Structures are given as structure tokens and as C-alpha cells.
DONUVEX-709755 format. One record per residue (C-alpha): residue number from 0; z, y, x. Coordinates in pm, 1 decimal, decimal comma. Example, Ala and Ser with C-alpha at 12.3 -4.5 7.8 and 13.67 -1.06 7.14 Angstrom:
+-----+----------+----------+----------+
|  nr |       up |    north |     east |
+-----+----------+----------+----------+
|   0 |    780,0 |   -450,0 |   1230,0 |
|   1 |    714,0 |   -106,0 |   1367,0 |
+-----+----------+----------+----------+
***
This chain:
+-----+----------+----------+----------+
|  nr |       up |    north |     east |
+-----+----------+----------+----------+
|   0 |      0,0 |      0,0 |      0,0 |
|   1 |     71,4 |    233,2 |    288,3 |
|   2 |   -287,7 |    206,1 |    409,7 |
|   3 |   -402,2 |    359,7 |     81,3 |
|   4 |   -158,7 |    649,7 |     85,9 |
|   5 |   -353,3 |    917,8 |    270,0 |
|   6 |   -116,9 |    931,8 |    567,9 |
|   7 |   -115,2 |    798,0 |    922,3 |
|   8 |   -187,5 |    439,3 |    814,6 |
|   9 |   -492,0 |    549,3 |    613,7 |
|  10 |   -626,9 |    746,9 |    909,4 |
|  11 |   -573,2 |    447,8 |   1138,2 |
|  12 |   -758,5 |    216,2 |    898,6 |
|  13 |  -1058,8 |    448,8 |    874,7 |
|  14 |  -1084,3 |    538,6 |   1242,9 |
|  15 |  -1022,9 |    195,1 |   1392,8 |
|  16 |  -1179,6 |    -37,0 |   1135,8 |
|  17 |  -1435,5 |    127,9 |    907,6 |
|  18 |  -1592,3 |    384,2 |   1141,6 |
|  19 |  -1662,8 |    135,5 |   1423,3 |
|  20 |  -1805,9 |   -111,2 |   1170,5 |
|  21 |  -2034,9 |    151,8 |   1019,3 |
|  22 |  -2130,2 |    307,4 |   1352,2 |
|  23 |  -2023,9 |    644,3 |   1213,4 |
|  24 |  -1890,7 |    936,3 |   1413,7 |
|  25 |  -1538,0 |   1024,0 |   1303,9 |
|  26 |  -1483,9 |   1357,5 |   1473,1 |
|  27 |  -1568,5 |   1559,8 |   1163,2 |
|  28 |  -1409,9 |   1355,9 |    886,6 |
|  29 |  -1340,6 |   1578,8 |    588,0 |
|  30 |  -1333,8 |   1567,3 |    208,2 |
|  31 |  -1713,5 |   1538,6 |    194,1 |
|  32 |  -2004,4 |   1475,6 |    428,4 |
|  33 |  -2244,0 |   1763,1 |    493,2 |
|  34 |  -2604,8 |   1721,1 |    596,1 |
|  35 |  -2951,1 |   1873,4 |    558,9 |
|  36 |  -3214,7 |   1696,4 |    348,5 |
|  37 |  -3557,7 |   1841,7 |    277,7 |
|  38 |  -3439,3 |   2181,4 |    395,7 |
|  39 |  -3136,9 |   2187,1 |    161,6 |
|  40 |  -2777,1 |   2188,7 |    288,5 |
|  41 |  -2595,2 |   1923,4 |     85,9 |
|  42 |  -2239,5 |   1795,3 |     51,4 |
|  43 |  -2180,6 |   1435,8 |    -59,9 |
|  44 |  -1851,2 |   1271,4 |   -150,8 |
|  45 |  -1717,7 |    958,8 |   -318,0 |
|  46 |  -1372,4 |    862,3 |   -444,4 |
|  47 |  -1204,7 |    581,6 |   -638,7 |
|  48 |   -929,3 |    626,1 |   -896,0 |
|  49 |   -665,8 |    363,3 |   -972,3 |
|  50 |   -388,4 |    582,8 |  -1116,1 |
|  51 |   -118,2 |    422,5 |  -1325,8 |
|  52 |    -65,3 |    509,9 |  -1611,2 |
|  53 |   -415,0 |    590,1 |  -1733,8 |
|  54 |   -290,4 |    888,8 |  -1937,8 |
|  55 |    -23,3 |   1135,1 |  -1829,5 |
|  56 |     91,5 |   1490,2 |  -1911,2 |
|  57 |   -192,2 |   1723,3 |  -1819,3 |
|  58 |   -471,9 |   1469,4 |  -1793,4 |
|  59 |   -599,1 |   1115,1 |  -1753,8 |
|  60 |   -782,8 |    895,5 |  -1506,7 |
|  61 |  -1104,5 |   1040,8 |  -1653,0 |
|  62 |  -1007,6 |   1400,0 |  -1570,0 |
|  63 |   -898,9 |   1292,9 |  -1222,0 |
|  64 |  -1225,7 |   1112,7 |  -1151,8 |
|  65 |  -1435,0 |   1420,8 |  -1227,1 |
|  66 |  -1207,4 |   1688,2 |  -1082,8 |
|  67 |  -1122,9 |   1488,6 |   -771,8 |
|  68 |  -1485,0 |   1456,1 |   -664,8 |
|  69 |  -1573,3 |   1811,4 |   -771,5 |
|  70 |  -1285,4 |   1938,3 |   -558,3 |
|  71 |  -1386,3 |   1733,6 |   -255,8 |
|  72 |  -1730,6 |   1894,9 |   -271,3 |
|  73 |  -1581,5 |   2240,1 |   -325,4 |
|  74 |  -1371,2 |   2206,9 |     -9,2 |
|  75 |  -1700,6 |   2208,8 |    182,3 |
|  76 |  -1797,2 |   2531,3 |      7,8 |
|  77 |  -2053,7 |   2343,4 |   -203,1 |
|  78 |  -2150,8 |   2416,4 |   -561,6 |
|  79 |  -2107,8 |   2070,6 |   -723,2 |
|  80 |  -2408,4 |   1961,2 |   -929,9 |
|  81 |  -2431,9 |   1587,6 |  -1006,0 |
|  82 |  -2187,7 |   1296,7 |  -1028,8 |
|  83 |  -2212,8 |    920,9 |  -1062,9 |
|  84 |  -1954,3 |    707,2 |  -1240,4 |
|  85 |  -1877,2 |    339,9 |  -1185,0 |
|  86 |  -1620,0 |    180,3 |  -1416,5 |
|  87 |  -1436,9 |   -146,6 |  -1348,9 |
|  88 |  -1283,7 |   -264,8 |  -1677,7 |
|  89 |  -1022,9 |   -535,2 |  -1712,9 |
|  90 |  -1088,1 |   -798,7 |  -1976,6 |
|  91 |   -880,5 |   -715,8 |  -2284,5 |
|  92 |   -858,8 |   -338,5 |  -2240,3 |
|  93 |   -906,6 |   -176,8 |  -2580,3 |
|  94 |  -1240,8 |    -10,5 |  -2640,3 |
|  95 |  -1059,2 |    291,7 |  -2783,0 |
|  96 |   -891,2 |    341,1 |  -2443,4 |
|  97 |  -1225,7 |    326,9 |  -2263,8 |
|  98 |  -1368,6 |    573,5 |  -2515,9 |
|  99 |  -1082,0 |    820,4 |  -2459,9 |
| 100 |  -1139,1 |    804,1 |  -2086,3 |
| 101 |  -1515,8 |    849,7 |  -2119,0 |
| 102 |  -1466,0 |   1148,1 |  -2350,1 |
| 103 |  -1218,1 |   1300,3 |  -2104,9 |
| 104 |  -1471,7 |   1260,4 |  -1824,8 |
| 105 |  -1744,5 |   1425,2 |  -2030,1 |
| 106 |  -1523,8 |   1720,6 |  -2120,2 |
| 107 |  -1405,1 |   1758,8 |  -1759,4 |
| 108 |  -1765,7 |   1752,6 |  -1636,7 |
| 109 |  -1863,8 |   2024,0 |  -1881,9 |
| 110 |  -1571,1 |   2241,5 |  -1772,6 |
| 111 |  -1666,0 |   2192,4 |  -1407,6 |
| 112 |  -2034,0 |   2264,6 |  -1467,8 |
| 113 |  -2158,6 |   1926,7 |  -1342,9 |
| 114 |  -2358,4 |   1643,2 |  -1497,1 |
| 115 |  -2277,6 |   1271,4 |  -1480,9 |
| 116 |  -2626,3 |   1129,9 |  -1428,7 |
| 117 |  -2591,1 |    766,8 |  -1316,8 |
| 118 |  -2335,5 |    487,9 |  -1311,7 |
| 119 |  -2239,4 |    123,4 |  -1334,1 |
| 120 |  -2000,3 |    -98,3 |  -1531,7 |
| 121 |  -1825,5 |   -417,0 |  -1425,0 |
| 122 |  -1569,4 |   -632,3 |  -1608,4 |
| 123 |  -1307,0 |   -843,8 |  -1430,2 |
| 124 |  -1089,3 |  -1119,2 |  -1575,5 |
| 125 |   -756,6 |  -1037,5 |  -1738,5 |
| 126 |   -485,4 |  -1002,4 |  -1476,8 |
| 127 |   -729,3 |   -895,3 |  -1205,7 |
| 128 |   -727,3 |   -522,1 |  -1275,7 |
| 129 |   -508,6 |   -257,2 |  -1430,1 |
| 130 |   -703,7 |   -161,7 |  -1741,2 |
| 131 |   -961,5 |     73,9 |  -1592,6 |
| 132 |  -1059,0 |    170,6 |  -1239,0 |
| 133 |  -1316,3 |    444,9 |  -1179,6 |
| 134 |  -1533,3 |    549,6 |   -889,3 |
| 135 |  -1720,7 |    878,6 |   -880,5 |
| 136 |  -1960,6 |   1017,0 |   -622,9 |
| 137 |  -2104,6 |   1365,8 |   -621,5 |
| 138 |  -2353,9 |   1595,4 |   -453,3 |
| 139 |  -2367,0 |   1972,4 |   -429,2 |
| 140 |  -2545,7 |   2254,1 |   -249,1 |
| 141 |  -2379,9 |   2432,1 |     43,9 |
| 142 |  -2477,2 |   2801,6 |     72,6 |
| 143 |  -2627,1 |   2928,7 |    397,3 |
| 144 |  -2368,7 |   3080,0 |    628,3 |
| 145 |  -2075,3 |   2874,5 |    497,1 |
| 146 |  -1917,6 |   2661,8 |    770,7 |
| 147 |  -1584,4 |   2513,1 |    663,7 |
| 148 |  -1430,7 |   2274,0 |    915,0 |
| 149 |  -1099,2 |   2235,5 |   1097,0 |
| 150 |  -1254,6 |   2301,0 |   1437,1 |
| 151 |  -1298,9 |   2667,8 |   1339,5 |
| 152 |   -923,5 |   2723,1 |   1296,2 |
| 153 |   -775,9 |   2952,1 |   1564,2 |
| 154 |   -432,7 |   3101,7 |   1637,6 |
| 155 |   -372,7 |   3401,8 |   1416,2 |
| 156 |   -528,7 |   3247,2 |   1104,3 |
| 157 |   -327,3 |   3284,5 |    785,2 |
| 158 |   -245,4 |   2981,1 |    569,1 |
| 159 |   -275,6 |   3027,3 |    191,9 |
| 160 |   -187,1 |   2794,1 |    -95,4 |
| 161 |   -348,0 |   2852,5 |   -434,8 |
| 162 |    -36,6 |   2789,5 |   -644,8 |
| 163 |    261,4 |   2572,6 |   -735,3 |
| 164 |    273,9 |   2242,4 |   -546,3 |
| 165 |    395,0 |   1894,0 |   -636,5 |
| 166 |    312,9 |   1898,9 |  -1008,1 |
| 167 |     74,6 |   1602,8 |  -1021,9 |
| 168 |    290,2 |   1354,7 |   -834,6 |
| 169 |    601,9 |   1442,3 |  -1034,7 |
| 170 |    410,0 |   1424,4 |  -1364,7 |
| 171 |    288,7 |   1072,9 |  -1281,3 |
| 172 |    633,6 |    956,4 |  -1174,6 |
| 173 |    800,1 |   1098,6 |  -1487,1 |
| 174 |    588,1 |    891,7 |  -1725,4 |
| 175 |    561,6 |    585,2 |  -1503,0 |
| 176 |    936,9 |    547,7 |  -1466,0 |
| 177 |   1041,3 |    706,5 |  -1796,3 |
| 178 |   1230,6 |    983,7 |  -1618,7 |
| 179 |   1327,5 |   1309,7 |  -1786,0 |
| 180 |   1387,5 |   1632,0 |  -1594,6 |
| 181 |   1483,2 |   1861,4 |  -1882,1 |
| 182 |   1127,5 |   1994,7 |  -1917,8 |
| 183 |    790,7 |   1821,3 |  -1926,4 |
| 184 |    607,6 |   1840,3 |  -1595,0 |
| 185 |    229,3 |   1839,9 |  -1642,2 |
| 186 |    -31,2 |   1754,3 |  -1380,5 |
| 187 |   -221,2 |   2045,8 |  -1227,8 |
| 188 |   -549,7 |   1849,4 |  -1245,2 |
| 189 |   -833,5 |   2106,0 |  -1250,6 |
| 190 |  -1177,7 |   2177,4 |  -1094,6 |
| 191 |  -1153,7 |   2420,1 |   -804,1 |
| 192 |  -1519,1 |   2505,7 |   -741,4 |
| 193 |  -1495,5 |   2835,3 |   -932,0 |
| 194 |  -1192,1 |   2942,8 |   -732,6 |
| 195 |  -1368,2 |   2858,1 |   -406,7 |
| 196 |  -1674,7 |   3059,5 |   -509,1 |
| 197 |  -1449,1 |   3358,8 |   -582,9 |
| 198 |  -1301,4 |   3329,0 |   -233,7 |
| 199 |  -1641,9 |   3296,5 |    -68,4 |
| 200 |  -1759,3 |   3605,0 |   -255,9 |
| 201 |  -1506,1 |   3801,5 |    -48,9 |
| 202 |  -1620,2 |   3652,0 |    281,3 |
| 203 |  -1820,1 |   3351,5 |    392,7 |
| 204 |  -1600,8 |   3341,8 |    703,8 |
| 205 |  -1331,1 |   3113,9 |    564,9 |
| 206 |  -1237,6 |   2863,8 |    833,4 |
| 207 |  -1131,9 |   2554,0 |    639,2 |
| 208 |  -1029,9 |   2448,8 |    288,3 |
| 209 |   -849,2 |   2132,1 |    185,1 |
| 210 |   -719,6 |   1999,4 |   -146,8 |
| 211 |   -380,4 |   1843,7 |    -73,2 |
| 212 |   -393,4 |   1526,7 |   -282,3 |
| 213 |   -249,0 |   1205,4 |   -134,2 |
| 214 |     18,6 |   1295,2 |    117,4 |
| 215 |     48,6 |   1645,3 |    -26,2 |
| 216 |     42,0 |   1974,2 |    161,7 |
| 217 |    209,4 |   1813,1 |    462,6 |
| 218 |    -73,5 |   1563,5 |    517,7 |
| 219 |   -344,2 |   1830,0 |    476,6 |
| 220 |   -181,0 |   2066,5 |    726,6 |
| 221 |   -120,5 |   1792,5 |    982,0 |
| 222 |   -480,6 |   1674,2 |    964,1 |
| 223 |   -608,7 |   2029,3 |   1017,6 |
| 224 |   -364,8 |   2098,6 |   1301,1 |
| 225 |   -464,4 |   1777,1 |   1478,8 |
| 226 |   -839,5 |   1840,7 |   1438,7 |
| 227 |   -817,8 |   2204,1 |   1552,2 |
| 228 |   -571,1 |   2151,1 |   1837,1 |
| 229 |   -349,2 |   2430,9 |   1706,5 |
| 230 |      1,8 |   2456,0 |   1569,0 |
| 231 |    100,0 |   2557,3 |   1215,2 |
| 232 |    418,3 |   2740,8 |   1120,2 |
| 233 |    518,3 |   2723,4 |    753,7 |
| 234 |    755,5 |   2970,2 |    589,9 |
| 235 |    957,3 |   2736,7 |    370,1 |
| 236 |   1085,6 |   3006,0 |    136,0 |
| 237 |    730,4 |   3121,7 |     65,8 |
| 238 |    617,3 |   2780,4 |    -59,0 |
| 239 |    552,1 |   2796,0 |   -435,7 |
| 240 |    765,5 |   2502,3 |   -549,5 |
| 241 |    839,1 |   2529,1 |   -925,4 |
| 242 |   1195,9 |   2455,7 |  -1035,9 |
| 243 |   1108,2 |   2134,5 |  -1227,7 |
| 244 |    939,2 |   1992,8 |   -916,4 |
| 245 |   1228,0 |   2097,1 |   -691,3 |
| 246 |   1479,9 |   1941,7 |   -930,2 |
| 247 |   1281,4 |   1620,0 |   -968,5 |
| 248 |   1237,6 |   1585,9 |   -592,5 |
| 249 |   1611,2 |   1640,2 |   -542,6 |
| 250 |   1686,4 |   1359,7 |   -789,4 |
| 251 |   1426,4 |   1123,3 |   -640,8 |
| 252 |   1493,4 |   1207,3 |   -275,6 |
| 253 |   1141,5 |   1341,5 |   -220,0 |
| 254 |   1007,2 |   1639,4 |    -23,8 |
| 255 |    769,2 |   1855,4 |   -234,2 |
| 256 |    548,6 |   1903,6 |     72,1 |
| 257 |    453,6 |   1535,1 |     55,5 |
| 258 |    395,7 |   1513,9 |   -320,8 |
| 259 |     34,7 |   1497,9 |   -442,6 |
| 260 |   -157,0 |   1779,8 |   -609,5 |
| 261 |   -484,8 |   1761,3 |   -803,3 |
| 262 |   -561,1 |   2126,0 |   -875,2 |
| 263 |   -452,3 |   2316,7 |   -564,7 |
| 264 |   -609,2 |   2405,1 |   -233,3 |
| 265 |   -493,1 |   2506,5 |    112,2 |
| 266 |   -699,9 |   2771,3 |    293,6 |
| 267 |   -704,7 |   2878,8 |    658,6 |
| 268 |   -839,0 |   3233,5 |    663,1 |
| 269 |   -897,9 |   3484,9 |    946,6 |
| 270 |   -616,0 |   3737,4 |    937,2 |
| 271 |   -848,5 |   4033,1 |    878,6 |
| 272 |   -972,7 |   3874,8 |    553,8 |
| 273 |   -645,5 |   3723,2 |    429,6 |
| 274 |   -533,0 |   4008,6 |    203,7 |
| 275 |   -869,0 |   4039,5 |     28,1 |
| 276 |   -905,9 |   3662,6 |    -15,0 |
| 277 |   -551,7 |   3637,8 |   -155,4 |
| 278 |   -630,3 |   3912,3 |   -407,2 |
| 279 |   -946,0 |   3729,6 |   -517,6 |
| 280 |   -750,3 |   3406,6 |   -559,3 |
| 281 |   -484,0 |   3576,8 |   -769,6 |
| 282 |   -754,4 |   3727,8 |   -991,8 |
| 283 |   -877,8 |   3374,8 |  -1078,5 |
| 284 |   -690,0 |   3168,4 |  -1341,3 |
| 285 |   -644,5 |   2876,9 |  -1099,0 |
| 286 |   -512,6 |   3100,0 |   -819,4 |
| 287 |   -278,4 |   3330,6 |  -1009,9 |
| 288 |     23,1 |   3202,3 |   -812,9 |
| 289 |   -150,6 |   3195,6 |   -473,8 |
| 290 |     72,9 |   3276,7 |   -176,9 |
| 291 |     74,6 |   3321,4 |    198,8 |
| 292 |    277,3 |   3026,1 |    327,5 |
| 293 |    220,8 |   3020,1 |    701,6 |
| 294 |     18,7 |   3098,3 |   1009,6 |
| 295 |   -163,0 |   2928,8 |   1293,7 |
| 296 |    -14,9 |   2949,7 |   1644,4 |
| 297 |   -111,2 |   2838,5 |   1992,7 |
| 298 |    227,8 |   2672,0 |   2042,9 |
| 299 |    294,7 |   2303,3 |   1967,5 |
| 300 |    -75,8 |   2209,5 |   1920,4 |
| 301 |   -131,9 |   1940,5 |   1658,1 |
| 302 |    214,1 |   1992,4 |   1509,7 |
| 303 |    333,6 |   2151,6 |   1185,2 |
| 304 |    680,7 |   2306,9 |   1172,0 |
| 305 |    862,4 |   2476,9 |    886,8 |
| 306 |   1097,5 |   2770,5 |    924,5 |
| 307 |   1383,9 |   2705,4 |    686,3 |
| 308 |   1573,9 |   2952,5 |    474,9 |
| 309 |   1868,0 |   2916,1 |    713,7 |
| 310 |   1674,4 |   3040,9 |   1014,2 |
| 311 |   1609,8 |   2703,2 |   1172,5 |
| 312 |   1294,6 |   2497,2 |   1207,1 |
| 313 |   1202,9 |   2141,5 |   1121,5 |
| 314 |    902,0 |   1930,2 |   1207,5 |
| 315 |    675,9 |   1842,0 |    913,9 |
| 316 |    522,5 |   1511,5 |   1022,1 |
| 317 |    214,1 |   1337,4 |    890,9 |
| 318 |    348,8 |   1083,8 |    639,8 |
| 319 |    314,9 |    718,6 |    738,1 |
| 320 |    198,7 |    613,2 |    392,6 |
| 321 |    275,7 |    772,9 |     58,8 |
| 322 |    598,7 |    860,0 |   -121,9 |
| 323 |    444,9 |    794,8 |   -465,3 |
| 324 |    177,7 |    519,7 |   -475,1 |
| 325 |   -110,7 |    502,6 |   -723,6 |
| 326 |   -112,2 |    872,2 |   -814,6 |
| 327 |   -491,8 |    905,0 |   -819,5 |
+-----+----------+----------+----------+
***
């Protein structure tokens, strides 16, 4: 299970097993592949969704399948256009459940401005699945002049987060385990391409974007720090952690930095553009709670540290696996 959690074990599996087998270069691994085809700059991404339960406050596996792939494309600066959908159905799952999921996917695609244009269906025997698994792949166009990759991060860059963190993981755990935290916590599942376009309208010189899903903000920051050879300093008090998430994490013994999100992004922005980009984010419905949460430094390359409210610092490591399994 740890190898599927988006942390150090996942990275090890990809780099030391899959990449050598495929003969693929791994230096520029990101949320989507970027390449030129017929003169067009394209982004291409694929993702599988095995979340349990299939429906949760704020969304469903159908919403996740669309928004997850749309967001992976958006993190490359692409305008998502087309998706595929492959569904693996377990024998015995009710057709009404499959219909609800399909309808959720269609509505999510319309909201995101993409079309689901091809797909596949397979059925496995009862007991060999978990109701419904989905895979989506997507393609989008990358505008000229946009170059989002960790290698562009330099000391002095400002780290922005688009809003409250930890909502998706806590929402899944609340319904999976029947936990109550005094107020319903809903997933933040949402398509981020519009927010990214608003940011790029300010400047095409954003350095890197990442949606902090499995492994949370901590995993995203560690991956970027390692790829760029720089250090990241987080200001813990500036992190937008909503009270229900903080309370739930306190009860469960979790750190909000490691809890998954499905409708947030982390941005590394040149300091001279940070104020204008932050204003553009806050003017967008999905970035209204955007905040400056840290900065890039030359010290401790490849390491993320957090300055606590008490004046100390702590190391924010890359998680080994995942605190909450099966959240997407």
C-alpha cells in the first residue's frame, strides 16, 4: 500500500522499476508529459482512481476522475481539451451506482470545459474489485512561452498555496470510518485550469505548479526541492489550515501538510511577480483564500523546513507512503 501512496516508496517504484523497463528518462517527471506533435505543444496525462467510498461529501469517484486529470494537465500550464475514460466494474455493482458516477463525470467535464471522447469498459468477478475503478487520460495545449518545471525554481522564489489544505483527505476519512468532527468536512475536489489561466494572464514566467494530492503539500514541496536543488522554508502560521481539518488531524494524529487535496495548487513564483499573481488568484473563486506560505532558499538544498509559531524549525520530510490510503 505504501508504494501507491505518492511518497518515497512510490518514487522508488517508478524510478527503479518502471522507468528502466520503459527506457524512459526520469529527470523531468511531473504531473503530465509535455511534447511537440505536428507543431503543437501538448501535455498528456493519465491517472487511475480507486477511492473508497465511491461517494463522499463534496464529490464522488466520477468528479475525482475528471478533475484529477484536468488538474494534472493544468499544472503544465495546458488548456485541457479531451479525456478518455476506462471503467473497471465489479460484478454485482448496481447499475444505478454506475449511472450516478457516469452522470457526475459528465457534469464535471462540462464544468471543466473538456470532452470525454473515448473509453473502455471491463467487468471483473465479484470479490475482485471494489465496485468501480476508473482510469482517465487527457490531452491539452500548452501556450507558447509557458515553461513550468521544478528546474526553474531559484532562491528568492515565493511559495503560494491557493487555499485551505487537507479537506479532501479528512472528508474521505470521516465517511469511511464514520467519524464526526462537529461539522461536515467536504472535499475540495474542483478543476483548476481556470485558476491557472488567471495566473498565467499576469505573467507567463511562473516557475512551477503542483497539485498536492497524495502525500499532500509536504510531498509536493519535497519533490520540487529535490528536483531544483534548493531549500524551502515554510511559515507554519501562514498555512491555511481550516479549523475542522486541524481538529480532525489532532484527533487522528495526522499532520495537515501530509493530507491529500483535490482542488488546490502550490505555486513557485518569482518574487517580483508574487504580489500580482496572488491578487489574481484571490480574484478567482478557487483561489479566494490563496496565501503566501514560504520561500525558496539556497540553504539546505533538497530539504523543506517549517518555521513554527514558537520560533523554532522542524524538518518536513517526504512521506514514506501515505497517511490515508485510497483517497483518490
